[in-house]
N, C-alpha and C positions, 0 to 999 in steps of 0.2 A: 506548741505541735507534735503529735505522735511521729514515729522516725519515717516510719512506712507512708504518712501523708505528703509530708514534706520529699523525701524521694519521689513519688507521682508526680509532684509538682515540678518539681526541679525537670523531670522528663521530660513532661506536658509543654512547657516553658519552652523547654529546647525546641520540640519538635516544632510549634509552632512559629517560632524565629525561623528553621530551616525553613519551611514551607511560604514563608511569608518573603524574603529574601529576594530582592530585581537581581537577574544578572542580565551579561552582557550579551546581542543574541548572537554577533557577529564568531564572539567566543565560543558562544554555544555552536554553533551550526558547525566551526571548523572542530568541534569534539567531536561529536557527531560521527563527520567525515573518515576522522583517523580513527576514531575504537573502530570502526566499520574496513577503510584498508586493513587494519590488526587480522582482521577475522580471518579465518583459513573456512571452515565448515563450520556451519551454524544447523541447528535443528530449533523448530519451535513449532507453537500451535496459533494457526489463527483462524477468529471468531468472527464472521464478516456479518453485516447489515448492511443490503443497499437497497435505494429505489429503482424498478424495474417498472415498467409503463405503470405506474399509479400504487405499485405496493410495493411495502418490503418484504424484501428476499433474504433468508438467512442460510448459511451454511458454514462449515467450518472443516480445514484442512490442517496435516501435518507435514510444516515444510522440513524437507531437508536441502542444503543449498551450499554447494563449495562456489566461492568466490568467483577464484580463479584456475583453471580457465573456469568458467560457468556456467553451472551445471544446477540444474532444478529437482528434484522429487520429490510430486506432492502424493496424498494421499488420502483421500475423498472419508470423511471421518463417517458419514450415515450408509454409504453403499461401499466403502472399501478399493473400489478402484483406485487404480495408482492411473500419475501421468507422468511424462518424464520429460524433459527438458535439456539437449546438449547441446551447446554453440559450434564444440568441435563435432557435430553431426552434422546441425542444421541450425540457424538463425529462425528459421520460419515455420519450420516444422514443431512438433511435439507429438511424443507418446500416449494414446490411452488404452491402460491398461486394463482391461476388462475384468472385472471378477465377478462375473454375471452376463445378460443380455447383453451387447450381444455376443457376449462368446469369442468374442473373435481381439486384435490388436489390430491398432487403427493409428495413421501418419497422417497425423490435422496439422490443418494450417490453423499456426494459434491465436491468428485474428478472425479466422472466419466461423461463419454460422453453425455450424456443427460444435467446434470445438468452445467459441467462447461464449456462444448463444449474444445476451445481454448484457454481460457481467461485465463491471467498471473492468475490471483489468486483466492478464493473460496470466500465463504462467514465467512469461519473457519476463513481466515488469516485477518477480518475487525479489524477495533482498532490500536491500535499502538504497539503489543508487538512483531508482526513478523518484521514489517519493520524496526524497532526502530535496532532488533537482528539481519535484513542483512547487513546494516550497518555499525551498531559495528562489526559485524565478520570482513567487507573488513576493516574497524579502524583499527583492529587487528591486521590483517596480510600487510596492504600496510599502516601504520599510517603515514611513513612518505609521501604520495602523496597528506592527506588529510590537509586544511585547513576550517577552521571556523573563523564567520565574522558577526557582526550584519551588517544587509542591512534596505532599505527602499523598498517593494514591492509593485507597488498599493496604496501607502500611506500607507501603513501596517508597524509597525518596527516589523523585523523579526531577528530569527539566524539562517545562513546557515552554513550549513557543506556540505564541495564537498570536491569529490577527481578526478583524472586525473591521467593515467598511461598511457605508451606506449606499457606495459610488458602485453597487451593482445593478448589471443588469445587459441588455443585447446588443450588438450592436453586426452592420450588415459586414458582410465578406464574400468576392467573389475568389472563386478557388480557380487556380492555375492550373493548367492542363496536366490529366494524370493526377493529381491530386484528391484521396482519398478522403473517408472522417477522420483516421486513423495519424495519416501527415497531416492536416489541418492542425488537430489536436494538437500534436507536436512540437509544430512548428511555433504556434501561438501561446501554449502552456499554460491549457483549458480543457477540459474534461470532456473528452469523447462522447460519451455517455450523451452527456446532454448537450451536444451537437446533433445527437438524432433525437432524444427526446424534445426537443425545440422545432426541427422542421420537418413537416409534410412530406414526404417521396421518399425522406431519408429513413434507411432503417436496418442497417449492417453498418460494423465497422471499415468494413473495405470498400462501401458505398464508393462507385466512381462520381469525385464530385468535377470536375474540368467544366470550367465556364458559370457554371451553378453561380446565385447568389443567394447568400445562405446566411443565418444569424448563429452568430457566435457569443459565446460570455466573453463580460470582459475580462474576467479574472478565473482561477481556480474556482475558487467559490467565497461566499459573502463573507461566511466565518470559517475559519481551520483552527483546527486546535490540534497538534503533535506533540505528545511526551512519550519521553524514552528514557531510558534507566539511566540511572545519576552514576549506577559504576561501568556496566558494558557499553551502555550509549546507542543500545538498538529501542528499535520504537518502543511502545509497551500499549498508544492508543491512539490511531489519527482517527478524529472528526470532520467531517465537513457539509456546511449549509451552505443552501441556498435562497433563494425569496419561496420557496415553497417552505421552507423547515429542512430536517436533517435529510442527507442526500445517501449519505455511506458513512458505514463506521467499523471501525478495524478495532479489532484487541486480540494481541500478540503475550500469549503467554508459556510457559514450560521452555523457557531457553535451557539451550544444552550447547556448549561450545567442543571443538576441535575433538568430538565423538570420531576415536577411529572406527573408516568404516570398512568394511570388508572389500576385498576385489571383485570388481565388478560389478560396483552399488548399483553405478549410474548406467545400467544397461537394462533391457526389456528382460533379457533372461531371471535378470538377476530377480527381478522387481516382481515379476510375473511367479515365482515362487515363492514369493511370500505371503502370509494370510492376509 
C-alpha cells in the first residue's frame, strides 16, 4: 500500500474514532463551566437564525465580553450600530449607539419593545452563563434523554450535548402578581419567545401577566443541541427545535481570548468614535 494512502487512512481512522466517542454529560458541563470561569475577555462573531412571527430572521453580531464585572459591547454586522451593556452602570438598560438614523445614542430597557423587539435573547444574555444554565436545567429534568459525544464538525473537534424528547407540548400556568413574560420564562426555564408566540394577547417580553392563565412550554425545546469547542469549551453551535421545526440556531466563530482592550472600551464615548 502506498505510504501516502496509509497515512491518510490512519488519519481518517483516528478522526472517526474521536468523532464517535461518547463522553459523560456531567463531566462535559463541568468542563464548559470551568472553561468559562477562566475567561476574562472574549471576542467572537455570532450568526443567528430564529423564528419570529412565522418567518426565519437572520442577523450577525461581533461581540466583546468582559466576564467580571460583566460588560458587553456588540456591533451589528449589517448596520454598524453598536450596543453596550455595563452592569456597573445598569442591569436593566443598555445603550444603542447609532451609526446613522436616528443619529443619536439612546439608553433603552434591554427587554423593551424598542431595544429587543421579538429577538429571542437580549444583550444581557450574551456570554455563557445564560445558555449553559438553560441547557443544564433541561438536563436536570430529562437527563435520560440526553447524550454527549465528541464530534468533528467543519474540521473542528467539539463536544456535542444533545437531547430529544417526545414529551413536548404546552401546559397551563397562572401567573403570579406582577409576573411578566420574562419572569415566567426564567422561573420555568423555558423560551420567553414561545410564550409570546403561543398566547394571543401576549405581545411583548415585558407584558404584565398578573392573574392570567397562559400556556407555557413543558421544556426549553423538543430537540436541542449545544456544541462547544473541545479545547476552549465555549459554544460553537446552538440549535433548538419545537413541534414546528427549527426555533433558533446560533453559530459562534472567530473566537479571540484575553485581548488587551483600550482604556474606556466599554463606554459610549469610545464606541461612538469607532467606524
